[in-house]
C-alpha positions in Angstrom: -37.8 -20.8 -73.4 -36.8 -17.7 -71.6 -36.8 -17.5 -67.8 -38.9 -14.9 -66.1 -37.0 -11.6 -65.4 -36.0 -10.6 -61.8 -39.3 -9.3 -60.3 -40.5 -9.3 -56.8 -41.0 -12.6 -54.9 -44.8 -12.0 -54.6 -45.1 -11.3 -58.3 -43.1 -14.4 -59.2 -45.3 -16.5 -56.8 -48.4 -15.0 -58.4 -47.2 -16.0 -61.9 -46.1 -19.5 -60.8 -49.5 -20.1 -59.1 -51.1 -19.3 -62.4 -48.8 -21.9 -64.1 -46.5 -19.2 -65.7 -42.8 -20.1 -65.5 -41.4 -18.6 -68.7 -41.4 -15.3 -70.4 -43.3 -16.8 -73.4 -46.1 -18.0 -71.1 -46.3 -14.6 -69.4 -46.6 -13.0 -72.8 -49.8 -14.9 -73.5 -51.6 -13.0 -70.6 -53.1 -9.6 -71.1 -52.1 -6.7 -68.9 -55.4 -6.9 -67.1 -54.9 -10.6 -66.4 -51.4 -9.9 -65.0 -52.5 -7.0 -62.9 -55.4 -9.1 -61.5 -53.0 -11.5 -60.0 -52.6 -11.0 -56.2 -49.0 -9.7 -55.7 -48.5 -8.6 -59.3 -48.5 -4.8 -59.8 -47.5 -2.0 -62.1 -43.7 -2.4 -61.4 -43.8 -6.1 -62.2 -45.7 -5.3 -65.4 -43.1 -2.7 -66.5 -40.3 -5.2 -65.8 -42.0 -8.0 -67.7 -42.8 -5.8 -70.7 -39.3 -4.6 -70.9 -38.0 -8.2 -70.8 -40.4 -9.1 -73.6 -39.3 -6.1 -75.7 -35.6 -7.0 -75.1 -36.2 -10.6 -76.1 -38.1 -9.6 -79.2 -35.4 -7.1 -80.2 -32.7 -9.7 -79.8 -34.7 -12.2 -81.9 -35.2 -9.7 -84.8 -32.9 -10.3 -87.7 -30.6 -7.5 -88.8 -31.6 -5.7 -92.0 -30.1 -7.5 -95.0 -29.5 -10.7 -92.9 -31.9 -12.8 -95.0 -29.4 -15.6 -95.7 -28.9 -14.5 -99.4 
């Protein structure tokens, strides 16, 4: 599990109040659901999406790295 990225305290509280404590949990929510949370705005969404993209890129295998 990946911790939430550094976002504003109100955005973190909004996610935590929704039961979201990890990046994987946050990824399950739509943009509309996230933006509907009181204290969570466009900047928090950009930071969260960047963290998800970074995590996904880090988890992608390198070409030719298929174990053969």
